[in-house]
C-alpha positions, 0 to 999 in steps of 0.5 A: 666535286670530282674527287668525291664523286670518285670517292663514292664510286671507289666505296660503292665497288668496295661495298658490293663484293663486301654485302655478297660475302658478309655474314650478319652481325647482332646490331639491329642499328649502326652507330654513326661517325658523323651523323646523328648520334641517338639510337633507340639503345642506351649508349656512351661514345666519344669523338675526335676529329683532326681536319687538315688545312690548306691554309686560307690567304692571310692565315699563316698556320691553322691547326684544328681538333674536334671533340665530342663526349657524350651519350643517350640514356634509354629505358625499355619503353623507349624514354631517354635523354641524352648529353653532349659535351663539346670541345674544340682545339684551335691554333691559329696565326693570322697575323696581326689579327690572331696568334693564339691556341685554346681548347674550348668548351663549346654548347653544351646541350642536353635533351629527351629523346623517344624511340619507337621500335617497328618489326623488322629491325626498323625503328625512329628516335625522336629527340629535342634538346637545348644547347646553353650558351656555354661557348668560348668566344675570346681567343681562337676560341671563337673560332671554334665553329671550324671544329664543327666539321667532323660532326657538321650536322652539330654546328650550333654547338660550336656557335658562341654567344648562342642558345638553341632549341634543337629538334630532330628525327632519325628513321633507321633499320637494317635489311640482311646485311644492309644497314640503313639510316637518316636524320632530319633537324631543325635548330632555332635559335633563342638568341637576337644577335650572333645566332641569327646568322645562321638560324634557323638551321636544317640539316639532313643526313643520309647513310648506310653501310655492310655488317661484315659481323666482325666490321661495319663498313660505312658510308655518311652524307651530312648536309647543313642548310643555313639562313645566311642572307639567304639559303646556302647548304654544305656537306661532308662525306664519309667512308669509314668504318666500325669493329665489333668487340663486346660492347665496344664499337671503335671506329675512324673515318676519312671524312670530306667537304662538299660544296664549302666556301669562302675560307673552308675552301681550305679545308681539304680533308679529316680524319675521324675517330670515334668509340660508342660503348653499349650498354648492354648487348643489341 
């Protein structure tokens, strides 16, 4: 926790003078690096997260990448739909149980969204969808939940043998050069077996940053509260930036776990690379 507190203080120290010198850009909202992806504007994107582990006891080797491909289409009236395809590369050597590597498909999610814009560059996005039971559960693929950390709020997309109803809302906006955003979500399992280990899953995220015009400096905190025979919570904290080039918003972030336990004590940090593509200028 002291490491993460230090990072937060360093981030605040860097953001304060940046806010004073910033020239406002054109984006009314920012595209999150680790929070929920939904915004009022049509956006397509791809994320890659590489996790750095100190091998837990009994693990000889562990390599984990998370990959997400998807987007959302929004009409001028605010109605829309979204699709997300999660992929995970997991390589594990746990003698004598597992010695395998695999690129595994997660639970593909599709749903609908509605966005309402308000005065003063403020908006609210509601979304509801279904994560289908497409996650691989063979070999190393059965461990693909490890790859959820860079988008920790989407943990259920990498939970094998499970189908989920997902609901969420996200208020967002900006004031001057400052962005802000929050996400609240609830995931309910439709299965009676494997998914009951973590259902219902509740997540709440907060984030924001400074718009420098050519770049956006961002800080994001993602928290999951899951039902594992008693409520348990863990978070990820990320500091990063997105860069503005036409309709492209490439970004990167350094993300740290907060309050993880058990095997996840061995997770040190993750590097997140992201590209958001806007269908039209905001």
